[in-house]
C-alpha positions in Angstrom: -19.7 -6.7 -9.0 -21.6 -9.5 -11.4 -18.1 -12.0 -11.6 -17.3 -12.7 -7.3 -14.9 -15.2 -5.2 -16.3 -16.7 -2.6 -14.1 -17.7 0.3 -13.9 -18.7 4.0 -11.2 -17.4 6.8 -11.2 -18.6 9.8 -10.2 -16.2 12.7 -9.0 -16.8 15.5 -9.8 -15.4 19.2 -7.7 -15.1 22.1 -9.2 -12.9 24.8 -11.3 -14.3 27.4 -14.8 -14.2 26.4 -16.4 -18.0 26.2 -17.5 -17.9 21.9 -18.1 -20.6 20.3 -15.5 -23.0 18.4 -14.8 -23.6 15.1 -11.9 -25.4 13.0 -8.6 -23.7 12.3 -6.6 -25.1 9.7 -3.2 -23.7 10.0 -3.2 -25.8 14.2 -5.6 -28.2 13.0 -8.6 -28.2 16.0 -11.2 -27.0 17.1 -10.4 -22.8 18.9 -12.8 -20.1 19.8 -13.5 -17.7 16.9 -15.6 -16.3 14.0 -15.6 -17.1 9.9 -15.2 -14.3 7.6 -17.1 -15.3 4.2 -15.0 -12.4 1.6 -16.9 -11.9 -1.8 -13.6 -11.0 -4.7 -13.8 -9.8 -8.1 -11.9 -10.9 -10.9 -8.9 -9.4 -9.4 -9.2 -10.5 -6.4 -10.2 -7.2 -4.7 -12.7 -7.7 -1.5 -15.8 -6.5 -2.2 -17.9 -7.2 0.6 -17.6 -9.7 3.5 -19.8 -10.7 6.4 -19.1 -12.5 9.2 -20.7 -15.7 11.3 -19.6 -17.7 14.6 -16.9 -20.1 14.4 -19.1 -23.0 13.6 -21.3 -21.7 10.9 -20.6 -23.9 7.6 -19.5 -22.2 4.6 -22.2 -23.7 2.0 -24.5 -21.4 4.6 -22.5 -19.1 4.3 -22.6 -18.8 -0.1 -27.0 -18.4 0.2 -25.9 -15.0 2.8 -23.2 -14.1 0.1 -25.1 -14.6 -3.3 -28.6 -13.4 -1.8 -26.6 -9.7 -0.5 -24.7 -9.6 -3.9 -27.7 -9.9 -5.8 -28.7 -7.1 -4.1 -25.7 -5.2 -4.4 -26.6 -5.4 -8.3 -29.6 -4.7 -8.8 -29.3 -1.4 -6.8 -26.1 -0.4 -9.0 -29.3 -1.7 -11.6 -26.3 -4.6 -13.1 -28.3 -6.6 -15.7 -26.2 -9.7 -16.5 -26.5 -12.8 -14.6 -24.3 -13.2 -11.4 -20.8 -16.2 -11.7 -19.7 -17.4 -8.7 -16.9 -19.1 -8.1 -15.9 -21.0 -4.6 -13.2 -23.7 -3.7 -14.5 -27.3 -2.7 -15.9 -26.5 0.4 -18.9 -25.5 -1.1 -19.4 -29.5 -1.8 -22.3 -30.1 -1.0 -25.9 -31.2 -2.9 -28.4 -28.4 -1.1 -26.4 -25.7 -2.1 -26.0 -26.4 -5.9 -29.8 -26.8 -6.0 -30.6 -23.9 -4.9 -28.1 -22.1 -6.9 -29.2 -23.2 -9.6 -32.7 -22.8 -8.9 -32.2 -18.9 -8.3 -30.2 -19.1 -11.6 -26.7 -18.1 -10.9 -24.3 -19.7 -12.9 -21.4 -20.7 -10.3 -18.2 -23.5 -10.5 -16.7 -25.9 -7.6 -14.0 -28.4 -7.8 -15.1 -32.4 -7.0 -14.6 -33.2 -3.8 -11.7 -36.5 -4.3 -9.3 -37.2 -7.2 -9.8 -38.0 -10.1 -8.8 -40.9 -12.1 -8.4 -42.5 -15.6 -8.5 -40.3 -18.9 -5.7 -40.2 -20.9 -4.4 -37.7 -22.7 -5.8 -38.6 -25.4 -9.5 -38.6 -24.7 -9.4 -34.8 -24.0 -10.0 -34.0 -28.2 -10.0 -29.9 -26.8 -8.0 -27.6 -25.5 -7.6 -23.9 -23.6 -5.1 -21.7 -21.8 -5.2 -20.3 -18.8 -1.9 -17.2 -19.2 -1.0 -15.0 -15.6 2.3 -13.2 -15.2 4.1 -15.6 -14.7 3.6 -18.5 -17.4 0.8 -20.4 -19.9 -0.6 -23.5 -19.3 -2.5 -25.2 -21.6 -5.5 -27.4 -19.8 -7.7 -30.3 -22.0 -11.5 -30.7 -21.6 -14.1 -33.0 -21.6 -17.4 -33.0 -21.2 -19.4 -35.5 -19.3 -21.2 -35.7 -15.9 -21.4 -36.0 -12.3 -24.3 -37.5 -9.9 -23.7 -37.0 -6.5 -25.8 -39.6 -3.8 -28.8 -38.6 -2.9 -29.0 -36.7 -6.3 -31.4 -37.6 -9.1 -30.4 -35.3 -11.9 -26.9 -35.5 -12.4 -24.9 -32.0 -12.5 -22.9 -30.6 -15.5 -18.2 -31.2 -15.2 -15.6 -31.0 -16.9 -12.7 -33.6 -16.5 -9.6 -30.6 -16.8 -6.2 -31.8 -18.0 -3.4 -29.6 -16.8 -0.8 -30.6 -19.8 2.2 -29.6 -17.6 2.0 -31.2 -14.5 -0.6 -33.8 -16.2 -3.0 -33.2 -13.0 -6.7 -34.7 -13.4 -9.1 -31.7 -11.6 -13.0 -32.7 -12.0 -15.0 -29.3 -12.0 -18.8 -29.4 -11.1 -20.8 -25.6 -12.8 -23.9 -24.8 -13.8 -25.3 -22.2 -16.9 -28.5 -21.3 -16.1 -30.5 -21.0 -20.0 -30.9 -17.0 -19.8 -27.3 -17.5 -19.4 -26.1 -19.7 -22.0 -25.7 -17.0 -24.5 -23.2 -15.2 -22.5 -21.5 -17.9 -20.4 -19.6 -21.4 -22.9 -18.9 -24.7 -19.7 -15.0 -22.9 -20.5 -15.6 -19.3 -19.6 -17.0 -21.2 -16.1 -14.1 -23.8 -16.0 -11.4 -20.2 -16.6 -13.2 -18.5 -14.1 -12.7 -20.6 -11.3 -8.9 -21.6 -12.6 -8.3 -17.7 -11.6 -9.6 -17.6 -8.4 -5.3 -17.7 -7.0 -6.0 -13.9 -7.9 -8.3 -13.9 -4.2 -5.9 -16.1 -2.2 -2.9 -14.1 -3.4 -5.1 -10.7 -2.1 -3.9 -11.3 1.2 -0.4 -11.4 0.8 -0.5 -8.3 -1.4 -2.5 -6.6 1.3 0.1 -7.8 4.0 2.8 -6.9 2.1 2.0 -3.5 0.2 -0.7 -2.2 2.7 0.1 -4.1 5.6 -2.8 -4.9 6.3 -3.2 -7.7 9.1 -6.5 -8.3 10.5 -9.6 -7.4 9.8 -12.4 -6.8 11.7 -14.0 -9.4 14.4 -18.0 -9.5 15.7 -19.5 -7.5 18.8 -20.2 -8.9 21.5 -24.3 -8.9 21.0 -27.2 -9.7 24.6 -29.2 -12.9 25.3 -31.8 -11.4 23.0 -29.3 -11.8 19.7 -30.7 -14.9 18.2 -27.8 -17.0 15.9 
């Protein structure tokens, strides 16, 4: 539970209740429904998830997921630093600042295309192995500044040498965890996030799980 992947999934609603709408990527429009935010382990297996309104925001959910993860780790007497990774839907300077303040190891992709850099610029490399192949990546250590931020964020530009594709990874490793985690650890952890996505395919094909729990109807006294 000390190493988790976060992701959000919109679940459309086709009933008669008048509930809020959210953006459904498969149809590319706003439809009624709710969001599920999942926390999966290193093998892609779900540890827990939260349900929220369809118009809720992923960065806010990441804070809630992290609070729950830290609570579960404390109850399980796990002392190591929590490490999390999430996709570029969590690209948010307020979120980055909060995660850094609570001293978790986090990593995500930078929004936008990474341009420039020659292959000769990448003096260090590492390998990611899957069941089907091994891919070598070059890595270049740098910094990233977001508009409106005074402090720079640690970043790595990585080069997929097979596809000749460059991506910028943003991350933070608190001082208390630098003896345990390195920048390459954070990058490798993020690159293995495909295991989270594959869980849903595995669950459908092998376990016949094609839906998950939704929200229950509340009362007028229920706060958002």
